[in-house]
C-alpha positions in Angstrom: -1.5 -5.5 15.2 -2.9 -2.2 14.3 -2.2 -0.8 10.8 -3.3 2.7 11.6 -0.9 5.6 11.1 1.4 7.0 8.5 3.8 4.8 6.6 6.8 5.6 4.4 6.7 3.0 1.7 9.0 2.3 -1.3 7.8 0.5 -4.4 10.5 -0.9 -6.6 9.1 -0.6 -10.2 10.7 -1.3 -13.6 11.0 2.5 -14.0 12.6 3.1 -10.6 12.0 3.2 -6.9 9.0 5.3 -5.9 8.6 6.8 -2.4 4.9 6.9 -1.4 3.3 8.1 1.9 0.4 5.9 3.0 -2.1 6.9 5.8 -4.4 4.2 7.2 -7.3 4.8 9.6 -10.2 2.7 10.9 -13.8 3.6 10.1 -17.1 1.9 10.8 -16.6 -0.1 7.6 -13.0 -1.3 8.4 -9.6 0.1 7.3 -9.5 3.0 4.9 -6.5 4.9 3.6 -4.8 7.2 1.1 -1.6 7.1 -0.9 0.4 10.3 -1.7 3.1 10.4 -4.4 4.5 13.9 -5.2 1.4 16.1 -5.5 -1.2 13.4 -6.1 -3.2 11.8 -3.3 -5.6 8.9 -4.0 -8.0 7.0 -1.9 -7.4 3.3 -1.5 -10.2 1.0 -2.6 -11.4 -2.4 -1.4 -9.0 -2.5 1.6 -9.1 -5.9 3.4 -7.4 -6.9 6.6 -6.9 -10.3 8.2 -4.6 -12.0 10.6 -1.8 -14.0 8.8 1.5 -15.5 9.6 2.5 -13.6 12.7 1.1 -10.3 11.4 -1.7 -8.6 9.5 -2.2 -9.2 5.8 -3.6 -6.1 3.9 -4.8 -6.0 0.4 -6.1 -3.0 -1.5 -6.5 -1.4 -5.0 -5.6 2.0 -6.1 -5.6 4.0 -9.3 -2.9 6.4 -10.1 -2.0 8.9 -12.9 1.7 9.4 -11.9 4.2 8.4 -13.2 1.6 6.9 -15.6 -2.1 5.9 -15.5 -2.3 2.5 -13.8 -4.6 0.4 -11.6 -2.6 -1.2 -8.9 -3.3 -4.2 -6.6 -1.4 -4.5 -3.4 -0.8 -7.5 -1.1 1.4 -6.8 2.0 1.9 -8.2 5.5 2.4 -5.8 8.5 4.5 -7.0 11.4 5.0 -4.4 14.1 6.2 -1.1 12.4 7.3 -2.8 9.2 5.4 -3.9 6.1 6.5 -5.9 3.1 4.8 -7.5 0.1 4.1 -6.6 -3.6 2.1 -4.6 -6.0 1.0 -5.5 -9.5 -0.4 -3.5 -12.4 -2.3 -5.8 -14.7 0.0 -8.1 -16.5 3.1 -6.3 -15.6 5.6 -8.0 -13.2 5.2 -7.7 -9.5 6.9 -4.8 -7.8 8.4 -5.2 -4.3 6.8 -3.1 -1.6 8.5 -2.3 1.8 7.7 0.3 4.4 8.0 1.6 7.9 5.6 3.3 10.2 6.4 7.0 11.1 
């Protein structure tokens, strides 16, 4: 299943639910992407993709400055036009991640 496209994603964090727009494309090196929250767009780092459990498992890292400066690790599974999984910022608890393709 292809991950390419734009995704409306929600991240349920201890400080509230954050709506984030993700864009994924393929390059010679594999999957690349960006995340946009409010007026900040950041590149995704170390994106990996593998077949898993009836879908595609994606992992990546991203650094953000809003709502606070954090380094986040994501682990999601894409099935069709939906994705679900979690993110984690260091030792903080996991945050649920869900999304749909536009």
